[in-house]
C-alpha positions, 0 to 999 in steps of 0.5 A, a space after each residue: 500500500 505504502 509502496 503504491 502510494 509512493 509510486 503515485 506520488 512520484 509519478 504525479 511529481 513527474 507531471 509537468 506544470 503546464 500539463 497541470 494548468 491545462 487540466 485545470 483550464 479544461 476543468 474550468 471550461 467544462 464547468 462553464 460549458 455545463 453552466 452554459 448548457 443549463 442556462 441555454 435549456 432555461 433560456 429555451 424554456 423561457 422563450 417558449 413561456 415568453 411566447 405564451 405570455 405574449 398572447 395574454 394582452 387586452 387586445 387578444 384575450 380581454 376577458 382572460 387578461 382582466 381576470 388574471 390581472 384581478 387575481 394578481 392584484 388580490 395575490 399581491 395585496 394578500 402577500 404584502 399584507 402577510 409580509 407587513 404584519 410579520 414585522 410586529 414591532 414596526 407595525 406597533 410603532 406605526 400604529 402608535 405614531 398614527 394614533 398620536 398624529 390623528 389625535 393632534 390633527 383632530 384636536 382644536 387649537 392654534 396649531 391647526 394652521 401649521 398642521 394644514 401647511 404641513 398636510 399640504 406639504 406632505 401630500 404635495 411631496 407624496 404626489 411627486 414621490 409617486 410620480 418618480 416611482 411610476 417612472 422607474 419601477 417598471 410597472 407596464 411600460 413605465 410612465 415618463 413622468 419627467 416629460 409629462 409632469 415635472 418638466 412642464 412644471 419647472 418650465 411653467 415656473 421658469 416662464 412665470 418667474 421672468 414674466 412676473 419678475 417674482 417667484 412668490 406666487 400667491 397660495 392658493 392657487 400655487 402650485 396647482 396654478 401660477 399667478 403673478 402677485 398683485 403687487 410686485 413693488 412690495 419686497 420682503 426680506 426673503 432670499 427669493 425676493 431680494 433683487 431681480 430674478 436669477 437662475 438660482 432663485 428659480 432652481 431654489 423654488 422647484 427644489 422640493 418637487 425635483 428632489 422628491 421626484 428623484 427620490 421616487 425614481 431611486 425607490 423604483 430601482 429597488 425591485 431589481 436589486 432585491 430580486 437578484 439578491 433573494 435569488 443569489 441567497 437561494 430563494 428559488 422563487 426568483 431563480 427563473 426571472 427573465 432579467 436574472 437569466 439574461 444577466 447570468 447568460 451575459 456573464 457566461 458569454 463574456 467569460 467563454 468568448 471575448 467581450 468584443 464578440 458581444 453585440 453593442 447592447 450586450 457590450 454596454 450592459 457588460 460595461 455597466 457590470 464591469 464599472 460597478 465591479 471595479 469601483 463599487 460605490 462610485 460606479 453605482 453613483 456614476 450610473 445613477 447620475 446620468 440618464 441611463 436606461 441600463 440602470 436596472 442592470 446596476 441593481 441586478 449586479 449589486 443584488 447578485 453580488 450581495 453588495 450592501 443595501 445601504 451602499 447601493 441605496 445611498 449611492 442611488 439616492 445621491 445620484 438620482 435625487 441630487 446629481 441627475 435631478 439637478 442636471 435635468 432641472 438646470 437644463 429645463 430652466 436654461 431652455 425655458 428662460 424667457 430670452 431663450 424661448 422667444 429666441 427659439 420661436 423667432 428662429 422657427 420662421 427661418 425653417 424652410 417651407 414650414 417655418 411660419 406654420 410651426 411658429 404660429 402655434 408656439 407663439 399662441 402657446 406663449 401668449 396663452 401662458 403669459 395671459 394665465 399668469 395675470 389673472 386674479 383668483 376670482 377669474 375663471 380660466 374659461 372667462 379670461 382666456 377665450 382661446 386655448 392654443 392648439 399646442 396646449 390641446 395637443 399636449 393635453 391629448 398626448 398626456 391623456 393617451 400616455 396615461 391610458 397606454 400606461 394603465 393598459 400596460 399595467 393590466 397586461 403586466 399583472 395578467 402576464 405575471 399571474 399566468 407565468 407564476 401559475 405555469 411555473 407552479 404547474 410545471 413543478 
């Protein structure tokens, strides 16, 4: 026995180092090929399931789609309620805080005026927070609330600030409507009213709305992080998620083949992964600070490699709610400053053939906006403005169509999620 072991040991010592390396490389390649084959099988199954799911839409199976969407909503409400009541200490603390707030809110006293101000502030902040979440959470197609709501709001504030030479708009009706103050000659000691209108005063005026919208977009990026994290920790419910499978397939393709052989879109996705892997917090911050449709991959990467939640969340908030939001707000204020708007409208007439035709609706829109600002609280919109510009009508129609499409996409998404979960459960 000892003699045979000595012979084996001696023979293994005679094996060249290059041969050992080749064996190790072949073992690694075999492991990667096995993983690739498993992922390929999963991908094939996913493609077949995706084809079935694509048929679950309102315009093909309206009754089934609506029923599946309702069942999915019931499931989500029940599931989240069960999850919520499992945190008993947090639930008890929230109930105590709610009862205390309700007592203060209902009791009479001099504090009621302050409570009403705080109430308006909270509901206004939650409004923009919800719009931010709707923009990034991935419900349906996602609602582009910056283009539909926040951008136009900042533009209206900017135009009104230059037209009224003030940002102290009367409350009410601000922020629902913007009217010029009746007496611009009386100046307070407020920072916003000292001196003439400047870029920084407008930026300070819209800081609350911009920040909470950006915070909402950061909250909307959490689901991909938690999905990848729970899958990596071994909870089988998320192992078959399509985005996670695509991410794992991307990593295997980059290891087995040269990254240069990937498509352009795959290379962009892989570059986001490499950036976060190399510089961590600063990579997340960089991806969150610029308009980046691939940021979902950043959340999946951080969750998949078990990066700390607070590191990911803090970098996302800092990037989206402060840096990126400041860049977008500055751009809107710069674009809609009075002299820039008037200059753009004047330049429109130089567009060949259609210049004058395009210039007219924009001029009508600008006059309409300025006319609205000089109304009084007692004037009705219809009485003061006999004509609404065609540009305002088109934009209102566009917003309505986007909201309808968003709602339809949510119904389709809920129905498809229910059908997918049901099919996976049946296969098991």
